C-alpha positions in Angstrom: 123.0 268.8 143.9 122.5 264.7 144.5 118.5 264.7 144.9 115.9 261.9 144.7 111.6 261.8 143.4 109.7 263.0 145.4 111.7 264.8 148.3 110.3 268.1 149.1 113.4 269.3 150.6 115.2 268.8 146.9 112.2 270.3 145.3 112.7 273.8 147.9 116.5 274.0 147.3 116.2 273.7 143.2 113.1 276.4 143.2 115.8 278.5 145.5 118.9 278.0 143.4 116.9 278.2 140.1 115.3 281.8 141.9 118.8 282.9 142.5 120.2 282.1 139.3 122.8 279.6 140.7 123.8 276.7 138.2 123.4 273.4 139.5 123.8 270.0 138.3 121.3 267.3 139.6 121.9 264.0 140.3 119.4 261.2 140.9 121.0 258.9 143.5 117.7 255.9 142.7 119.2 255.8 138.9 122.8 256.0 140.0 124.2 253.6 142.4 127.5 254.9 143.0 125.7 258.7 143.7 123.5 257.1 146.2 126.4 255.1 147.8 128.7 258.9 148.1 125.6 260.6 149.5 125.5 256.9 152.4 129.1 257.9 152.9 128.7 261.3 153.9 125.2 261.4 155.8 126.2 258.5 158.2 124.9 255.5 156.0 121.8 257.1 155.0 120.6 258.5 151.5 119.8 262.2 153.2 118.9 264.9 150.5 119.7 267.1 149.2 123.2 266.6 149.0 125.4 269.5 148.1 129.3 269.7 146.4 130.9 273.1 146.1 134.5 272.5 144.5 136.7 270.5 147.1 134.7 271.7 149.9 133.0 269.0 151.6 130.0 268.1 151.2 126.8 269.7 152.5 123.6 267.7 153.4 120.4 269.1 153.0 122.1 272.9 153.3 120.2 276.0 153.0 120.7 278.6 150.5 122.8 280.5 152.2 125.2 277.8 153.5 125.7 277.5 149.7 126.3 281.3 148.9 128.8 281.0 151.4 130.4 278.0 150.2 130.4 279.4 146.5 131.9 282.9 148.2 134.6 280.4 149.1 135.4 279.0 145.9 
C-alpha cells in the first residue's frame, strides 16, 4: 500500500485492512522517490494515495476494502 503521512484515506484503509486481518506492506511516497514516481505513473500524474497493488493485477487508486478483497480472491 502506497501512502503518505496525514492522509485520512490511508488511515481509514489501514484500519480496515487490520480489522479484516489482511496483511499489507506500507510504502511512504514522501520517503521513497521511486514509489512517488510509480504512484504518479498510475494516478494520472497525481500522488493519489492510498494506491494498492495486489500481485500482478493493475494498481488500484483509492480502492475500497471490497475491491481489495476481490483482487485478493483473483490472485
